[in-house]
C-alpha positions in Angstrom: 0.0 0.0 0.0 1.5 3.4 -1.0 1.9 6.0 1.8 0.9 9.6 1.5 1.7 12.3 4.1 -1.0 15.0 4.5 0.8 18.0 5.8 -0.6 20.5 8.3 0.7 22.9 11.0 1.4 22.4 14.7 -1.8 24.3 15.7 -3.9 21.9 13.6 -2.3 18.4 14.2 -5.4 16.6 12.8 -5.6 18.8 9.7 -8.3 21.0 8.4 -11.9 20.9 9.6 -13.3 17.3 9.1 -9.8 16.3 8.1 -10.4 12.7 9.1 -12.3 12.3 5.9 -9.2 12.5 3.8 -7.3 9.4 5.2 -10.6 7.5 5.0 -11.2 8.5 1.4 -7.6 7.5 0.5 -7.9 4.2 2.2 -10.9 3.4 0.0 -8.5 3.8 -2.9 -5.8 1.6 -1.5 -3.6 4.4 -0.2 -2.4 4.8 3.4 -2.4 8.4 4.7 -1.8 10.2 7.9 -1.5 13.8 9.0 1.9 15.2 9.9 3.2 18.6 10.9 5.5 20.2 8.3 8.2 21.4 10.8 8.2 18.2 13.0 11.8 17.0 12.9 10.7 13.4 13.6 8.9 13.0 10.3 10.7 10.7 7.8 9.6 12.3 4.6 11.7 10.0 2.4 9.7 7.0 3.6 6.5 8.3 2.0 5.5 7.8 -1.7 3.9 11.2 -1.9 3.6 14.4 0.2 0.5 16.6 -0.1 0.5 20.0 1.6 -3.0 20.6 3.1 -3.4 22.9 6.0 0.0 24.6 6.7 -1.8 27.7 7.7 1.2 29.3 9.4 3.4 29.4 6.2 2.7 33.1 5.6 4.4 33.9 8.9 7.5 31.7 8.1 7.7 31.8 4.4 11.5 31.4 3.9 11.5 28.5 6.3 8.4 26.9 4.7 9.8 27.2 1.2 13.1 25.8 2.3 11.3 22.8 3.8 9.3 22.3 0.6 12.5 22.2 -1.5 14.1 19.8 0.9 11.2 17.5 0.8 10.8 17.7 -2.9 14.5 16.6 -3.3 13.6 13.3 -1.6 9.9 12.5 -2.5 7.3 13.8 -4.9 5.5 16.9 -3.5 2.1 17.8 -5.0 2.3 21.1 -6.9 5.8 21.6 -5.6 8.1 24.2 -4.2 8.4 26.3 -7.3 4.6 26.7 -7.5 4.5 27.5 -3.8 7.0 30.3 -4.1 5.2 31.8 -7.1 1.8 31.6 -5.4 2.9 32.9 -2.1 3.2 36.5 -3.5 -0.2 38.0 -4.5 1.6 39.9 -7.3 0.8 36.7 -9.3 -2.6 38.4 -10.0 -0.9 41.0 -12.1 0.8 38.2 -14.1 -2.6 36.6 -14.8 -4.1 40.0 -15.8 -1.2 40.8 -18.2 -0.8 37.3 -19.7 -1.6 36.2 -23.2 -4.4 35.5 -23.1 -5.3 37.7 -20.1 -7.3 36.2 -17.2 -9.8 38.6 -15.5 -8.7 39.4 -12.0 -9.8 41.8 -9.3 -7.9 45.0 -10.1 -4.7 44.9 -8.1 -1.8 47.4 -7.4 1.4 46.7 -5.6 2.2 48.7 -2.5 5.5 49.0 -0.7 6.7 51.0 2.3 8.9 53.3 0.2 5.9 54.5 -1.9 3.1 53.9 0.6 1.6 57.4 0.7 1.6 58.3 -3.0 0.4 54.9 -4.2 -2.3 54.6 -1.5 -3.4 58.2 -2.1 -3.8 57.5 -5.9 -5.7 54.3 -5.2 -8.1 55.9 -2.8 -8.7 58.9 -5.1 -9.5 56.5 -8.0 -11.3 53.7 -6.2 -12.7 55.1 -2.9 -12.6 52.6 -0.1 -9.8 50.1 -0.8 -8.6 46.8 0.6 -4.9 46.6 1.6 -3.7 43.0 1.9 -0.2 41.6 2.7 1.3 40.2 -0.5 2.0 37.0 1.5 -1.0 36.3 3.6 -3.7 33.7 4.3 -7.2 33.5 5.8 -7.9 37.2 5.5 -5.3 38.0 8.2 -4.0 41.5 8.0 -6.6 42.8 5.6 -7.4 46.5 6.2 -10.0 48.7 4.7 -9.3 52.4 4.2 -11.0 55.4 2.6 -8.4 58.1 3.3 -4.8 58.4 4.3 -6.0 59.5 7.8 -8.2 56.4 8.2 -7.3 55.1 11.7 -7.7 51.5 10.3 -4.4 52.0 8.6 -2.7 51.8 12.0 -3.4 48.1 11.9 -1.4 47.4 8.7 0.6 44.2 8.9 4.1 44.2 7.7 4.5 44.9 3.9 4.7 44.7 1.1 1.0 44.7 0.2 -1.5 44.7 -2.6 -4.2 47.3 -2.9 -7.6 46.4 -4.4 -11.0 48.0 -4.6 -13.8 46.7 -2.4 -15.8 44.5 -4.7 -19.3 45.4 -3.6 -20.9 42.2 -4.9 -19.1 40.3 -2.1 -21.7 41.7 0.3 -24.6 40.3 -1.7 -23.5 37.6 -4.1 -20.4 36.7 -2.1 -17.4 34.9 -3.4 -17.3 31.5 -5.1 -14.6 28.8 -5.1 -14.0 26.3 -7.9 -11.9 23.3 -7.1 -9.8 22.1 -10.1 -8.4 18.7 -9.2 -6.4 16.6 -11.6 -6.9 19.3 -14.2 -10.7 19.2 -14.2 -13.3 21.2 -12.2 -14.8 18.9 -9.6 -16.9 21.1 -7.2 -17.9 24.6 -6.2 -18.5 26.3 -2.9 -20.3 29.7 -2.5 -19.3 31.9 0.4 -20.9 35.0 1.9 -19.5 37.3 4.6 -21.2 38.2 7.8 -23.2 41.5 7.9 -20.8 44.4 7.7 -17.9 42.3 6.7 -16.2 41.8 3.3 -14.1 38.8 4.4 -15.9 35.5 3.7 -13.8 33.3 6.0 -15.6 31.4 8.7 -13.5 32.9 11.5 -14.9 36.3 10.5 -18.5 35.0 10.5 -18.7 34.0 6.9 -20.9 31.1 5.7 -20.2 28.5 3.0 -22.3 26.1 1.1 -21.7 23.6 -1.8 -23.4 24.4 -5.1 -23.5 22.9 -8.6 -20.6 23.8 -10.9 -21.6 26.9 -12.9 -20.3 27.2 -16.5 -19.1 30.8 -16.2 -17.1 30.0 -13.0 -15.7 26.9 -14.6 -14.5 28.8 -17.7 -12.7 31.5 -15.7 -11.2 28.9 -13.3 -9.8 26.7 -16.1 -8.4 29.8 -17.8 -6.5 30.7 -14.6 -5.1 27.3 -14.0 -4.1 26.9 -17.6 -2.3 30.2 -17.5 -0.2 29.1 -14.5 0.6 25.8 -16.2 1.9 27.7 -19.3 3.7 30.2 -17.1 5.5 27.7 -14.8 5.7 24.7 -17.3 4.3 22.1 -14.9 1.0 20.5 -14.2 -1.1 21.4 -11.2 -2.7 18.4 -9.5 -4.8 20.7 -7.3 -6.0 24.3 -7.4 -8.8 26.3 -5.8 -9.9 29.4 -7.8 -11.7 32.1 -5.8 -13.9 34.4 -7.9 -15.9 37.6 -7.4 -18.2 39.6 -9.7 -16.9 43.0 -10.6 -19.2 46.1 -11.1 -19.2 45.6 -14.9 -20.5 42.0 -14.5 -17.2 40.3 -15.1 -16.4 37.2 -13.0 -12.8 37.7 -11.9 -10.2 35.8 -10.0 -9.7 37.2 -6.4 -7.3 34.5 -5.3 -5.7 31.5 -6.8 -4.9 29.0 -4.1 -2.1 26.5 -5.1 -0.3 25.9 -1.7 -2.8 24.9 0.9 -6.4 25.6 -0.1 -9.0 24.5 2.4 -11.3 21.9 0.9 -14.4 22.9 3.0 -14.7 19.3 4.0 -17.1 20.2 6.8 -19.7 21.6 4.3 -18.7 19.6 1.2 -17.4 16.2 2.4 -17.5 14.9 -1.2 -14.3 17.0 -1.8 -12.4 14.3 0.3 -13.2 11.8 -2.4 -12.3 14.2 -5.2 -8.9 15.0 -3.6 -8.3 11.3 -2.9 -9.0 10.4 -6.5 -6.5 13.0 -7.6 -3.8 11.7 -5.3 -4.5 8.1 -6.4 -4.2 9.2 -10.0 -0.8 10.8 -9.3 0.5 7.7 -7.6 -0.7 5.5 -10.5 1.0 7.7 -13.0 4.4 7.9 -11.4 
């Protein structure tokens, strides 16, 4: 029986919510799997047949260390998606690459912001866009996101360490919400719609957001596949898994808000079938080695 290590962080030793479903789904496909913590020195990575990063939700605080770990593991055992993909995806400036690619992929309008030009860049963005979202360029789970409508907005005092990206507030998130399409093994497998709590724009559960599984919608599938295919062309390697987060812009365009290639939550608690989809992808990779 091949062995797969499902990688998490020390604060979540049993993996993501309803993470027990993944080893069970893999066992049904003749694959042994267990959860391990990425920085646990006792883990024998080379003894596994495959490593799958799942809920390493502290990587954004320790990015150089995490990427070093990924490169070290990949030198000994196959690592799904891989260290090069992780490094590219860890910086939200990838949204600009998608927007300026050929063909271009629709994305939420994004500007880069750094400490040395914080005031003029932020001033220009606010003058053009009104209220803006400022996000760390390396971040996860909505942590460090700040809204601001002026340079004197007291909320700016809570900025996390830069650099950042600046985006408009996509008003449809308050009504339509955000949707996530899972592209596993190169094909769309499922979709989850997410809405924020009243008064919020972040859809994450720990900010009061709610999620529910829905049928795959053709428009969302089209944009998601375009985004994944753009990365495959850009990096020259296949992506066994991806989650594409989408929002509707004011002009009606469905655009990429995030492209999750490192450790996207599978929403197993609300969509347990995703365990089977992910397990099928892992089994397929093992069979094709």
